[in-house]
N, C-alpha and C positions, 0 to 999 in steps of 0.2 A: 298378508291379509287372509286369515283363515276362513274357511267356508262357514256359513251360518249353521246353527244346530238343526234348523228345519227351513223349509221354504219361506221366503219372506214376501210381504205384500207392501204395496205403496202406502198403506195405512201406517206401517211401522216407520215410515220416513217422516211422519208428521211431527214428532218431537224435535227432530233436527231442523226441519224447515221452520217450525214455530220459534225455536231459539234464535236462528239466524235472522228472522224477521224482527223479533224483539230487539236483538243486538244491534241490527242496522238502524232501527228507529231510535234507540238510545244514543248511539254514536252521532247520528244525524241531528238529533235534537240538541245534544251538547254543543255541536259545532254551529248550528244555525242560530242558537240563542246566545252565542258568544260566551258561553259558560266555560268551555274548554276548547283549546286550539291544539291540533296535532301538527307538529312541525315536520314529521316524517310519515305522512299518510300511506306511503307505498307499503309499509309493513302490514297493513290490513290484508294484503294478499295471503298472508300466512294463515288466515282463518280457514283455508282449505284443509288444514289439519283437523278441523272439527268433523269433517266427513269420516276420516279414519277413526277418530274417537267413537263416533256413532256406530261404525261398522264393528269395532271391537266389542262394543256393548251388545250388538245384535248377535255376534258370533260367540260371546262369552258363556261360561257356565257358572255364573255367580250364585245361583241358587237363591236369589232374592225374590221377594214378592214383587208384583208389578209396580206397586206404588214406590217401594224402596228403589227398585231398579231405575224407574223414571227419575226419581230425585237424585240418584247417584249420577245418572247421565247428565242431567242439567247442571249439577254442581261441577262436574268435570268440564263441561262445555264452558261454564262461567269462568273457571280457572284459565282455560285456553284464551277466552276472549279478553280477560283482564291482562294476561301476560302480553298478548298482542298489542293492547292499548298502551302498555308500558313501553314496548319497543317503538311505538309510534311517537314517543316523546311528548306526552301531554303537558300542556301549560294552562294554568288557570288564567282567565281573562278578567281584568278589572276595568270597568268603564269609568271614565271621568271627563267632565268638561271644564275642570279647574285649570287655571293657567299659572305657570311659573315664569317669572321675568327676572333675568339677571342683567343688571346694569354693568357695562364694561366702561370704566372711566379712565381716560388718558390723563395721567398726572405728570407727564414728561415736561421738561422745561420749555418746549416749543409752544405750548398753549398758554403758559404764564399762570401766575398764582391767582390773578383776578378771575380768569375764565374758569379755573379749577373751583374756586369758591362758588361761583355762579352755578356750576354744574352740580355741586353738592346740594345747594338750595333747591335746584330743580328736582333732584332725586327725592329729597325729603318731602317736597310738596306733592309729588305725584304718588308716592307710596302711601301717603296718609289716607287717600280715598280709594284704595284698592278693595275689592271684595274680600270678605273675611277668610274664605277658604283658599284664595289665591296666595302664592308664595312669591317672595322677592328676595334677591340676593345681590351682592356687590362684588365685582372684581376690579381691582385697580392694576394699571400696567404702565410701565415705562420701558426700560430695556428688558425687564422681565415682567411676568404677570403673577399676581398673588390673590388669594381669596380673602377679602376683607370680612364678608359675611356670607355664609352659605344660605341657600334659599330656605326661608322659613315663613310661616304665616305671620309671625311677629317680627317686624323689621326694627331691631333695636340698634339704632345708629346715632352716634354723636359726632364723631370726627374720625378722619382717616388716621389709623395707627400703624399701618404696614409701612415698613421701610423698603424703598426700592431705589435703584439707580435711575435718576431722572434724565441722564444724558443720552437717552435713546428712546425709540418708540418701536414696539413689536406688536403690531395688530394681530398677526397670525397667532401668537401665543395667547393673546387676550381672548380671541374668538374660540380657540381650542379649549382653553380652561373654562370659559363660560359654558360651552356646550357640555363639557365633562361633568359639571356640577348640577346641571339641570336634572331634576328627577324624571325617571322613566315613565311614571304613572300619570304625568301631567303634560299637557301641551307646552312646549318650551318656546320662549321668545327672548331675544337679546336686544338690549338698547345700547348701542355703541355711541359713546360721546367722545369725539376725537376730532383732530384737525385733518386726519387722513394721511399725514406724512408718516413714512415708515423708514427707519434707519436699519432695522434688523428684521430678518425673516421675510416671508412672502405670503401676504394675506390671501392671495388667490388660491393657494394650495389648501386652505381651510374651508373654502366655500363648498367644495364637493361634498364633504362630510355633512355640513350643515343642511344642504339640500336633501341629502339621502335620509336624514333624520327628520325632515320636515320642520326644521327650526328657522324661523324668520328672524331677520336682523333689521330692526329699525335704527336709523342713524340720526344723531343730532349733531350737525356740523358745527365745529368751532372755527369761525372764519377770522382771518387776519391777513394783513399784507404790510410788510415793512418797506418804507421808501428810503429811509436813511439808515444805512448800514455800511460799516467798513470792517474788514477783517484781513488778517495776515495769512497768506497761503503757505509760505515756506521760508526758511532761512537757509541760504546756501553758503557753505564754508569750503575752503580749499581742501582737496583730497590729501595732499602731502604737504607737510610743513617742517620747518627747521627751527631750532631754538634760536631766539634772538632776532628773528626777522619779522617784518610787518606784512600783514595780509589784509584783504578786504572781505567783509561779510556782506552778502547781498540779500536784501529783504524784498520779497514779492508781496505787494499789497493790492487788495481788490476792494472796490467800493461801488455802491449803488448810485451814489451821487457825489459830486465834487465837494471837497472840504479841505480843512487844514488841521494841523495838530503837531504833536511832538513825537519823534521816534527815539526810543530809549533802548540801549544795548547793555545787558548784564552779563558778566563773566563769573561763573560759579556763585551767582547770587549777588554780586557786587556790581554796581553801576560803573561802566567804563566810558560810556559815550551817550550824548543826548544832542539832538538837533531838531530844529523846526522843519516841517515838511508841508507841502501843498500837493494834494493828490486830485486826480481827475476821475471821472466815472470810468469804471473798468479797471484793468491791471496797471499797476505802477511798480517801478523798481527803484530801490534806494540802496546806496552803498555806505558802509561804515568801516573804519579801520580797526584792526585787532593786532595785538603784539604779544607773541609767545615768549615769555621770559625764561622759562625753565621747563624741563620735562614734566609731564603729568597729564591728568585728565581735565579738559576744559569744556564746560557746558555753557553754551551761550543762549540767552533768551532775548529775543527782540519783542518790543511792545510798542503799540501805537496808542497814543493818548489823544483822541479826537476832541474837537470843540464840543461843548455841551449842545445836545439836540441833534447831533449828526450821527448818532450811533444808538443801536437798540441793545445788542448783546455785548457784554464785556468779555464773555468767555472765549470768544474767537479773536481777541485782540492781541494774541501773542503767537510766536513761533519759536521752536526750540531745536537746537542741533548741538553736536559735540565734536570735539577734535581730541585725539590722543597723540601726545608727543612722547615717544618712547625715550626712557633714560635709564639711570642706574637702578639696580635691584632695590625694591622697597618692601618692607614688612609692616603690616598693620597689627599692632598689639592692642587687644580689646580687654578692658579691665572692668571690675565691678564698681559701679558708681559709689556705693557705700562701703567698699571693701578696704582691706588693709594694704597700704602701699608696698609692704614687704612681700606680698604675694607675687609681684611682677618685677620689682626693682632689679633683682639679681639677673633675671632673664633678660631684661632690657639692656643691662650693662654688657652681658655676654654678646648679644646680637650686634650691638654697636661696635664692640671690639672686633667682631668678625667682619667688619667692613660693610655692614648692612645699614641702609637708611631706615630708621624706625619712626613711624607715626603712632603715637599712643592716644587712644580715645577711650572713653567709657561707653558702656552699652547703649546709653541714651543717644549718643552722638554717632552711632554706627550708621553707615549709609543704608538706604532703603531700596536700592536697586543694584543689580550686578554690574551695570555699565560703569558705575562710579568706582567699582573695585578693580577696574582694568589696570591701573598703575601698580597694583600690589602683586608681587610674586607669591606671597604667602600671607595668611591670616592666622593669628594666634589668639585663642580665647584662654584667659587665665582666671579660673575660679569665678566665672560669671554666671549668675543664675538666669534661667530662661525667661523669668517674668519681666526682665528689663528690655526684652526685645518684643516686637510685634511680629506677626506672621510674615509681613513683607521683608523685614530685615533678615529673618532666618531663611526665607526663600532665596534672598539675594546671596547668602553664603552658599547654599546648595548649588544654585545656578552658576555661581562664579567658579566653583570647583569643577562641576560637570561640563560646562560649556566653554569656560575660558582657560581651564587648566591651572587655576590658582591652587597653590598648596594650602592645606588647612590643618592646624594642630589645636587640639583641645587639651589643656593641662588641667589635671585634677585638683580636687579640693572639696570642701563640704558643700559647695554650690555648683559642682560640675556633674556632668553625666546624669544618671538617674536621680541622684540626690538633688540635683539642680533643676529637675523637672523637664529634661529634654526628651522624655519618652514620647514617641509618635510625633516628632517634629521634623521639619525639613532638615534641621541640623543633624539629627540622628541618621537620616538617609545617607548623608555624606560621610559619616564616621565608619571606621572598620569594626565597631562594636555596637551591640544593641543593649538597651537599658534593661530589658527583661532578663531575669536570671533563670536560665533554662538548664543549668548544669545539675549535677547530682546533689550538691549542697542544698539542704532544705532551709530556705530563708523564712524567718518569722513573717507572717503576712499581717497586713493591716485591714481594718474594716472602717468604712466611711459612710455615714448617713447624711444626706443633704435634704433640708426642708426648704422648699421653694414657696414663699408667700407671694401673692401678686405684687408686682413692682409698679406702683402708680406714678409712672412718668412715661413720657413718649417712648413707645416700643419697649416698655418695661419688661413684659413677659417674654418677648423675643430675646431681649438681652439676658434675662435670667436663664433661659434655655442654653444660650451660647456659653455663658460662663460655667454652667453645670457641665457641659461637654468638655470645656477646657480643663476643669478639675479632674474629670475622669481620665482624660487623655494622659496626664502625667503619671498616673498610677501604674504600677507594674501589673503584669498579667495575673499574678496570684492574688493581689489585693482585691478585696470585695467592696462593692459600692451599691448603695440603694438610694432612691429618691422618693420623698414623701411630698404629696401635694394635697390641697383642698380643692376638689374639682367643682364645676358649676352645678352639679347635681346635689351639692350641699353635703358632702361626705369626705372625711379624711381617708386617704387611701395611699397605698404604695403604688407609685408609678411602676416601679419594679423593686422587689425586695433585694436583699444583699446578694449580689451577683458578681462573679469574677470580672475584673476590669478588662481581661483579655477578650471578653465578648463585646468590645466597644462598638464594633460595626453593627451588632444586633440591637444595642441599646440606643444608638443615635435616632432611629426612626421613632422609638417610643418617646424620647424626649421631645422631638420635633412635633409630635402629635398631642402633647400634653395640654390639657385645659386647666389653667392655674387660676383658682378663685381667691376670694378674700376670706381667709379663715378667721373664725371668731375667737379662737383660743389656741395657745401653744400646747395645751395640756395633752390633747388626744394624739397629735402627731408626734410629740416628744415621747409619750408613753409607748407608742408603736415602735418608734426608733429604738427606745431603750430595750424593749423586749427582744428585738432582733439582735442588737449589738451585744447585749449581755449573754445571749445564748450562743454567740459566735465564738469560735476558738482562736480568733485573731490575737496577736500579741499586743497590737496597738489599736485602740478604738477611739474614733473621733466623730463629732457631729458638727455640721456647719448649718447655720440658720440665716437665711437672708429675708429681711422683712422691713416694713415701714414702722414697726413697733406698736401698732394698734391692737393686735390680738391680746386677749387676757393672758396673764402670766401663768406658768405652771405652779403647782403647789410646792411648798418647801419639802414635803416628803418625796416628791418626784425628783427634785434636784439632789436630795441626799442619796437617792438610789444611784444617780449618775456618779456622785462622788465615791460612794462605796464600791461601785463597779469599775472605778478608774477610767471613766469615759469622759473625755474633755469635750467642751462645747464652745465653739467660736461663733459669735454673733456679728452680723453685718447689718447695720442700720442704714437703710436707703431712703432718703427723703421722707423722714417721719412727718406726719401731718396730724391735724385734729387734736393737737395738744398731747400727742403720745409721749409717754414718759420713757425715754430711752435709757434712763438709769436702770430700769428693770433688766434690759438686755445686757447692760454693763455688769450688773451684779451676777447674772447667770453665768457669763463667761468667766468672771473672776472666781466664783465659787467652785467651778469645775476644772479650773486650770487651763481654760482656753484663752482666746484673744478677742478683743472687741475692736470693731472698725466702724468708722463714721465717714465714708468717702463723700467728698463734695462733687465728684465728677463720675458719672457712670463708666467712663473709660478706665477708671481704676479697678473696677470690679473683677475683670479677668485675672489681673495680677494678684489680687487678694485671694481668689479661689485657688489659683495655682500654688500660691505660697502655703495655703492651708492644706491642700492635698499633699504637699510635700512633707507634711508632718508624719505621714505614714512611711516615708521613704528613708528615714534616718538609719534604718537597719541595713542599708546598702553600704554604709561607711564601716570599714574595717580598721580599727585602731589597734595595730599590733606591730611589733618590731620584727623585721625580716630582711633578708638579703635576696634581691631578685635574681632569678636564674635565667640564663639564655635558653631560648627555645628554638626558633628558626634562625638560620644564618642571615645576616644583613650587613650592608655596608655601613650602617649607622654605628656598629660596634667595631669597626676596623681599627686596630691598634689599641682598643680599650682593654685594660686588664681587669683586675678584680673590682667588682662593683661594691660601693659602700651600702650600708643598710638604710632602709626607709622605715618610717614609723606609722604608715597608714596608706590606704588607697580606697578607691570607690569600686565596688563590685560591678562588673559588666560581663557580657558574654561575647566572645569573638564571633563575627559573622563567618559564614562558610568559606568565602574566598580570601579572607584576610590572612595576613602574616603576623604571627605573634612573635615579636622579637624578644621581649622579656615577659616573664610570668612570675607569679607568687609561688613559693615552694609548697604547693599542695599536691598530694600524691594522686587523689582520686578525681581531679578536675583541673581545668585550665582557667586560672584567674589572670587575665592579661594585665600587665603593667605597661607595656608598650606594644602597640599593634599598628600596622599600616595596611593600606590597600589602594588599588587604583579605582577611582570613581569617575567615569567618563574620561575626560581629557586630563584630569588632575589627580593628585595623590593626597590622601589625608592620613593623619596619624592621631592616635589616642594615647596619652600618657596619663594613666589613671591615678598615679600619685601626684604630688605637687613638686614644684621647684622653688620652694620657699623654706624658711627656717622652721615651719610648722612640722611637716612630715619629712622633709629632705635636709635637715640640719647638717647631717654628715656630708651631703653632696655639696654644700656651700663651700667647704674647704677642700674638697676633692680636687686633686691636681689635674684630673682629666675631665672635669665638668664642662669646661669651655669646648674641648674637642667633641664631647658627646653632643652638646647642644648644636654646635656648628654643623656636624655631620648629619644630625637629624633634620635640620633646616635645609641643607643641601639636597637631602633625599626627597623631600616633599615639595620643594619650591618649583615653580613653573620655569621651564627652559624655553626662552623665546626663540622661535624658529622662523626664518624668513619664508614667506609663502609666495608662490608665483601667481596667486589669484588676487585680482583687484576687484573688490566687492563694493557695490553701491546699493544701499537700500533706502527707500523713501516712500512716502504715502501721497496718494492723490485721491481725494474724496474718501470713499469707503474701501479703497483697495490699497494693498501694499505691493510694491514693486521691488524686484531683486534683479540687478544686472551684474553679471560676472564676466570678467575678461581674463583669459589665461595667457600670461606673458612668457610661458615656457615654450619656446619655438622648437625645441628639439624633440619634445614628446608628441605622442599621438593625441587624438581628441579624447576628451574626458566624458564620463557619465557623471553629471553634476546633480546633486539634490541638496536641499536645504531644510532646516527646521527653524520655523519662526515661533519664538516664545514671547508671549505678551501678558497683558493684565489677566487677573483672576486665575493665574497659574495654568493658563490654557496654551496649547501649542498646536501648530499645524505643520504637516509634512508638505513640502513643495518640491515638485519635480521640475527642473529647469530644462527648457528646450533650447537647442542650438539655433540661433537666429542669424549667425554670421560666422566667419572664420574665427574660431576660438572665442566666440561670444555666446553667452547663455542668458536666458531671461525667464522669469517666472513671476506669477502674481498669487496673492492670497487675500482673503477677505479680512478686514479689520474688525475687531469685536469690542472696541472701547478705547477711550483715551488712556494714555500711559506710554510706557517704554516697550518697544519691540526689539528683541534681540534676534539676529539672524546668524545662524551657524551654517556654513557651507562646506560640503565635502565633495571632492572630485576624485574619481578612480579611473585608471586607465594606463596601459603600457607600463605596468609595474610602478606606477606613480600613485601616491596618496597625498593629495593636497587638501589643506584645511584653511579656512579663513573665517573671519568674524566681522560683522557689521551690525548696524542697527539704526534706529531713529526713534524720535519721541513724537507721539501724536498729542499735541498740547490740548486739543479739544475734540469733542465728538462731532460727527457729521450732523448731529441734532442741531448744532448752532450754525448750520449753513442752510437751514430751512427758513426762508423769509416770506413764505406764502403758503397758506393752507392748500390742501389738495381735495377739493370737493368732488372731483371726477372719480377718485378712488372710492369715496363714500357712496356715491350714487351707484357705482357698479356693485358694491357689496349689497346694498338694499335691493337693487333690481334682480340680481341673480338668486337671492334668497326669498324673494317675494315680500320684502319689508317696505317700510315707509320712510320718507324724508320728513323728519320732525322739525318744528319751528322753534321749540322752546316755550311755547304758550299752551301746551297741552295740559289737560287735567289728568287725574288718576283714572277716570272713567275711559278716557281716550287711550291711555297707555295700556290699560288692562282690558280694553274692550276689543272690538273687531271680531276676528274669526274665533268662534267657540265650538269648533267641531269636536265631537266626542272622540276621545283618545282611548286606545286599548293598550293596557300594559300586561305583559305576560310574566307568570311566575311558575317555576317548575312544581308539579304535584306528584312527582315520581315517588317520593317517600310515602305519601298517603296511600297510593295504590299498592306499594310494597307491603304496607300494613294489612290492607284488605286481602292481599294474596296470602299472607301468613295466617290470616284468620280462616280462609277458605280451605287451606290444606288439611288441618285436623278435622274440619267438618266433613270433607270428602272421605277421609279415612273412617270417621265415625259412622257415616251412613252405610258403608260397605262392611264394616267389621263388628259393629255393636248392635245387638238385638235388645230392644227395650220391651219389657212387659208393662204395658200401659196400665193394666189393672193394679199391679203392685205399686206403680207410681201414683195412681189415683188414691190407693189406700193410705198413702202417707199423708195426703191432704184431707182425707175424710175425718169427720168428727168421731170421737169414741162413743160407742153405743153402750147401753146398759148391758151388763154381763161380760164386758171386755175384761174386767178384773178377774172374774171367775175363769174366763178362757185363758187368761195369762197365767193364773195360778195353776190350772190344769197342765198347761204346757210346761210350767216350771217343774211340777211333780214328775212328769214324764221324763224330762231331761235329767233330773236327779236319779231316777231309777236306772236310766241308761248309763249314767256315769258309774253307779254302784256295780252294775253287772260287768262293766268293762274292767273295773278295778279287780273284782274277784277272778275274772278270767286271766288277767295279767299275773296274779299271784300264783295261780296253778301252773303257769308256764315258766316261772323263774327257776334257775338252778338252785337245788336245795342242799345245804351243807349236811354232812353225815350226822352231826349232833341234832340238827333240826329234824332230819329224817327219822332218827331214833325216837325223838319225842313224839312225832306224828304217828309212828307205827306202834307206839306203846311198848317199846323194847325195855326190858328190865336190865339191871346192871349185869346179870349173869346169863340172860337168855340171848339167843341169836336174833338178829334183826329180821324183819319181814322182807320177803322178796318183793322188789318193785322195779319198775322201769320209769325213768324221768326223761321226758321229751325236751329237747333243746328247740326253743321257738324259732331261732334264727336259721338252723340247718334242717329242722324237721326230721332229724335222725334220732332214733331211740338210743338211750344210754343203756347198754346191756348190763344185766346183773353179773355178779361175780361168778366164777366157774362153779358149777354145781348148783347154782340157784336157777330157779325157773320163774320167769316173770309172767305177768298176765299175758294170756294168749290173745293176739289180734291178727288181722289179715296181714298187715305190713310185716310184723315180726315173723310170722309163719313163712311168708315168701322169702324173706332174707335168710331164714334158717335153711330152707331148701336150696337156695342158690349157693350158700357156703358149702353145703354137703356135696353138691354137684361139682363144685370147683375142686374140692379135696379129692374126689374120686377120679377126676380127669385133669390132672395138673398140666398135661401137655397142651390141652386146649386153652 
């Protein structure tokens, strides 16, 4: 802090004090009027810096006039004040007394369809009379929660279209989602319509957030109580069984009132026993005989058929359990439902000659859960396309290999691996190869454009999004895909333009958030698709259009563009209506070389899109003759000599931990023909060529073909190993229980943990605690009906023990709710300050009540940053730029008489100045000898005149030739004397 130039007085403090007073008034006014709110007011303490800025002004030597100096001071103080306000995090405040109401409607099975319809009518009636500026939205919930309509001033609602699992109730998710979509600038309210029962989540954990945000919850109870209900709690089967012996199955039945009916027992879906039963109120136990004739997997289902009027729910009238009787080694051979029998007949024959029991099924008949695959030591897919399986079936394959140790072999062909659409599927996870080609070979890529038109059937748009994701999933990472839609704003647009399918994870959120409208014409979207596809460098270009057929057709000229560019179009007509002429869609696909589909069931759509997406993947098939070469050593080739030739294979890429046994003879890369690896407890293999007369004709007559197949199956098949662990898993209510007994008395105690895998591909880790000598127990929450598989691992004293168990939850705890829970609803209303509604309210009552003014905050940092950027050059200008206001005013004055003469005079003076300058420059330029002779008047015979020419740049005279004497001036005279002195005294 330098000393001031001169003594200072308190009067000089006035500008600083005045600024601080004005600044404080401005800030206080902004806050008190709720115009701006500062979230970090402590930063205003930094205004102490303004004292230093004032002192520097007082002690400075700016040389400014008093007025400019004061303006500069106030500008700089304003900069400091604005910067401090930015650090205090200013927020603009918006006041509003408008209300936003979100209805949270329970659509689970426990409230029933009739109550759900009444609730929809109640919502429609009350929303009709809401104030114009108020907003209303709708959230529906069951096991999950979803937004049916976001809060809007216009409540356009006709029917519930969201698909949800109705076998559960999750009030917590409903409240959390409803609170999340309430706008911040309005007071929020939730109207919860529910029975109060909850099978998932904990609503109490959501109440704290609601209270913190000031969101009230009004509840409309859906009340019911069932007096007549009967349900089956569980089906008990013997733990250990032997072939050919008779056992008893015990059924535990529970009832709210006494009754009678029939008890039926099914074995693998076939009825084996039926008997009449009389049951009392409470628990009842019944026994039925079972007889195990041969080894295999037996699934038993017990059902109670009560008399009419004695039961409310049918969903809880069954119990399921299973028994596995181990026998000889079995192989499951899976074939293409529409394929050629020669693809698998030779392989089937070899397996049977090797002493294996073979069950042959087509893809449609394949089991949908891994427990049903327990009897099989190995599973073989033979040229089966992925579209014949659903996700559950492919997940069963993966889980069977990983958890059960089942061997898995995929045999190639035109419908296998990437060409069969297995990219990004659970089956690919289990294989030792990936379908994406990441090697050095550059594959021709494909480009696919998908046009999604609104699908006008229940959940149509949701379905359209799902099938679009399925189509993208099967593409390779280098293929490009784009989706065109007609959104609700009335414009055709790219949801995303042609993008590598390898960005699948980034594309999924865009698809999920798409707003798909009813486009008036195909022309615009198809033109946009054509422009991108034609400009793309893909080798194969294809377009898929899904529509109900009512948009106007494209012009013939546009179709011809597709034909000329060799871009095929496949059309999928979904529930055409309004007399739509689907022949137009047929003609488009026919003209461009695409395909036309008219599915009668929406369930067929995913398979169609997968099949169409596979159009781009035919470049994965290598049709060439070669002899495979051995790569990594393997027991599969033990005793195998020279290999015969193959005529083709499907391109794949080996995974990092895989073993490539056979490869194609490529020098710069590895194209696996046979690869294996360990996946969990099992081993899987990929043979990318086929074992049929198509590509492997030479192998059919090869004398070592049987040995090769037999050794390959031995290498991958599960080896059954006895375990010392006896595992029992079962369900009670909403909890799963695991009991483990260790029968190995020689070893030490184990550390036991388990993994419970169940519906929705979800799994839970369970740590089992020791509850007795060599007895362990653990529990885990159930998350829905279906099959639960429990894999147990025990470690200790150099022992590794593994075991498997499981159970089937035939119905959700949702169907064990026989009475509504008004106590829970009252608690929700009480803790959030809400009301208990009766169902007779009008819109004024729902949207009335508390109308306190709400304040919403929005950052204004950007605006202040702009002001700061404007003030900086102003500050510099005040200090560095001197303005002549007289000259500025002259610019705006009117021209007076005589201005022209003045201007002419000034012009003449400028011309004279320019002429003088030019003449002066001419006299100082170097002059050539010829020019010098002309100027000096030299004759051809006479000597030139003596002269000295001055160089303008160096200001040194150019001396005349020896003997000449130039004009005498002071400079030349002094130089002459200096030279003379230097010549006389050379030492100096």
